[in-house]
N, C-alpha and C positions, 0 to 999 in steps of 0.2 A: 665658502671655502672650498668647495669643488671648482668656483668660477676661478679663482686664484692658482688654484692647482694647475688647472686645463690653460691658462695663461702666461704661465711659467714656461712650462712644458713647452707651450708652440714660440717663446722667446728662445730658447733654448736651440731649437730646431732653426732659426734665423739667425743667430748669434753670427755667422759667417757672412751673411749677407751685409752688403755696402753701407742701404739705409735700415732703421729702425721706424716703420709707419706703424705707428700705435691703433689710429684708426683700419687700416689693414687687416692687424691681428686681429685686432677684436670683429671684424667682420669675418674673420675667417673661423675667430672662433663661435660667432651665433650661427653659420652658418654648419658647424661640424655638432652645434648642438641640435639643430631644428632635423638634421639628419638622423640622428641618435633616437630622437622622440619619434622620427616615423617611422623607423624602423622597430619600434618595440608596441605602435600603436595598436591595440586589441583590434580584430577584424568585428564588423557590424554584428550586434546581438539577432536583429530581427530580420535577417536579408542575408544573403550571398551563401554561397561552398560552404562556408564553415560553420553559417547559424546549420546546415541541413545535415551537416557531418556531425554536427553535437546533438542535434535531438534523433539521428538516427544511433547513435551510444547510447543514448539516454535509453530509445526502445530495447537496446539487447539488454543493457543491463538491468531493465524492468523486468522482462519475459523471463530472464536465467534465475534473476533472487525472487521474485514473486511466483513464477509459473508452480512451483512444488506445491507450496502451502494453499496455494491458489484451485489447487487440482488434488488434493491430498484425498477426498473422496473415493477415487478409483482404487488407491492403497488401500485405506480405511474397507471396500467392500472386500477385496480382495483379502486382507487378515483375518478377517471375521467370518470367511469361510474355508482357509487353508488351515493344516497344521502346520506347526505346531500350536501359531499364534491364537487360534479358534479355540484352543483348547481352555483358556484363561482371556476369554475377550475383556475379561473389566479393565479400562485405560485404555484400549485403542482409539477411542473418541477424543481422548487428550495429547494425543499424538500432534496431528495439526493442528489444533488449536493453541496449542503451547509453544508450537515452533513459532505459528504466523504471531501471538500474543508478545513472544518475547522479543520479535525483531522490532514492533513498536513499543515495548516500554524499554529496551533500551536507546532509545531517541534521542531522549533529555540529555541522558550522558555523555552518549557520542557526541550530540551537539556540542554541548557543555567542551568533552575533552579536546576539540577538534577547532573552537573558536581560540581557548586558552593555549592550542598548541597546536597552531596550523601546521608543521613542520610535519607533523606524525600522517599528514591526510595520505600522502602517497603510498608510505609505509605499512599505514593498517589495510589495503588495499591486498596485500600480497598476505600479511598474515590471516587474511579473512580467506582470500584463495586457499591456503594451505589446510587453516580448520575446515571449510568445506569442502575439499579433495578428501581427506582423509575421513570426516564424517560420513562420507557418502559411503565410501569403500567398508569402514568399520560396520555401517550398518548394515551390508550383505553377509554380514557375517552372524547377525542376531539371529538367539532363539529363543527369545522371551519377548514379549511385550515390554518391557523395562529397560531392555537392551536397545527397542527401535526410541522407546524415550526418550533415553540417554544419546544416541547418535543424531537422530533425526532431529532432536531439539537444537541441540549443538549446533550444529549446522546451519542454524540462521541467528545465534550469539553474535493503503490502502484500505480488521474487522471488529465492528460492534456484535456483540453476541445472535441474534437474530441471521446477520449475513453470514458468519461463520458456520450456526448452526444449519442453514443450508446448505453450502456448499460442500460439507461433510458429509450430511444426511442422505443427500437424494439418492446417492449410489445405492446407499443400501436399500432405501424405501422403494425406492424400481427393483432391486432384488427378491422383498419382500412381498412383491406383485406379481411375480412370476416375471418380469422382465429379463431379459440377457446383459451380461454386464456391459455389451457395447451399448445396448441403449441407455443403460444408466451415464455413461460416459458420455453420450449425446448431450444427454440433461446438464452437464457441467456444461460441456463445452459452450452451449447457449446459456449458459449463467453468465461465463466467462467472456463471452462474444458479448454479450448485453454490458458487461460493466466498460466493454473498450467506449462503445461508444454512450453511451450513459455518463461517463466520466468526461468524455467530451463535450460532450449537451448540458450538463450544470455547469462547465467551467465556463461554455459561450454564456449562458444563462445569469452567472454571476456579474458579468462582466453590463449587464443592462436592469438586474433586480437587487434587490437587499440582499443579501444571504439567508435568513432566518427564511423569505418565501421562498429560496429555492430548494432548502431545507424541506419545508414543508411540503410541497410538491411531489419529491423525492418521497416522503414518508406516506402519503398519501398513494402514491402509486407502488410503493414496496407493498402498503398493509392491506391495499386491494387483490392486487396477486395474489396474496399469501392468503388470506380468506375465500376468493373465488377461484379463483385458478388451481391452488393445490389443495384447499381443503373439499373441493366440490368436482374433484374428477380424481380417478384411478386409470383414465386411459392414456397409452404414450402421447398423442395427439396432444390434449389439455394441457399432458405435461412441459410438455417442450414449448408453448405457449408459456406456459409460465416462468419456465426457465429464463427464457430470453425477456421477458416484460421485467420480472422480478433483476434480472441484471441491468436492464436498461435503469431502473430508479433507483435500487438498493445502491448500485453500484456509482451513482454520483456522488455519495456522501462525502467519500475521501475530496473528488474533488471543490468540497467546499472548505475546504481547510485553507485553500490562498484567501476566500471572502473572510471568510473572520480573520485570518491574519490582518487584511486590510481595515476592517473594521475596529480591531484593536488598535491598530497603529494610528487612525484617525483621530482616536481619543487620548493615545499615548505617543507620542511621536517618539520616545527615548526608549520604545520596547523592543526587544531583540526578536526578529521575526524567526530566526531556527529556533529560539528556544519556547516560542508561542506554539510552531507548528508541532515540535518534540513532546510537548506537553498534552495537545490534543493527540496526537499518535500513542502516547502511553495511556491515556484515556481508554482507547480502542484495544492498548492491548490487554488492559485489564479486563473487558468484555471478552476477546478472545478467548483468552485463559479458563477464564471463568465459563464460559459455553461450552467447552468439553466434557468436564464431569456434569453440569447441570444439564445438556441435552440428555446425556447418559442417564441419567435419573428419571427425568420426563417420558425416556421409552422406556424404560424400566417397572412404570406403573402400570401402560397396558390402557390407560383411562378412556373409556366410552369403547372399548375393542369389542365388535360384535353388537352393540348397542345404536350408536350414530350410521349416518348412511355415508358411502362413499369414503373419501379420504381419513374424516373425522373417525370413521369406523376401523381404521386400518391397526389400530394401536399408536400412529403418530399423532392420533387429533390435537393430546395436548401440546406436546410440540410446535405443532402447528400454529393452533391459538396462541403461545408464546410468543412464537415467531412472528405473527401478525400483530400481536399488542405492541410489543417493545418498538417494531417497526413504526406503529403510527404514534408513539412516546417522542420518536427523534423529530417531529414536528410541532413540538408544543412550545417552541421558543417563539413559533410566528406569533403563536396567540399569547404569550406573554409579552411579546412588545407589541400588538394591539392596545391591549389592554394599559399598556405603561411600565409592567415590570423590568424591562431591558432598554 
């Protein structure tokens, strides 16, 4: 039908001409359509200026969105040592983990909505920006932990329990050992730096290995870092080594999502990639939400304090063991695949 409309338009333009060359008219139409297609052709996906600009934009978005929850340990250390929040510290650990968890838990709902109504994607960016800005401003007037939970969790409308527990607990752990706030922040920065390289490494490995094998490597590395470098040390250098190693290994888990999606698509080509990713993220969100109150309960027990050696005897021993075990469990899918369960 579009072709007929275009041909009629060209015929009207040439109505005053002495000859009505049908072949020439068709050639002009084909040339016009070719130029239109060329005008709207998307740039190459994997090379060129536009690809690099897109990558830079993604980097900025990721840094601004995930920077706060991944560095919440710094805020947690401040809240637990400064009034009025330190007067009622219960619930502080849930602020960061809940905000991270809600980001992940909302993924399936948002992906489904954007798939059903793609026209709302651009407007949702503006709505999110307004909510984000208002939440940040409102949190500066908070006078109770409940206010912080409400505003900073609302701010968030790549963590499983072990990763979230470490990211939020390390600055507080450093403070309990008599280290400065700057030293605790350094550990957090090293974890996040390790996550960057860990995610890239895991992504590259997923192109060459089965995703279950990559997850097993991440699990073994993360568990080893926890049990050896966190559990057996109370000094800054060793804890810095732990932070970097843990970020490199545990930080690669989220990069495995792409590998999981590929494996699911191989068995069911009709499966929607966005929804698969959304449900993976939701599972991680459940772990993140649960890790806040769970880690707080583990620390409250103060098991092995003064009885065990090194990190295990600091009151954080049970949390260290829990973190190491959950990290190791993440690699059991490799074993299940080897014995034929998956």
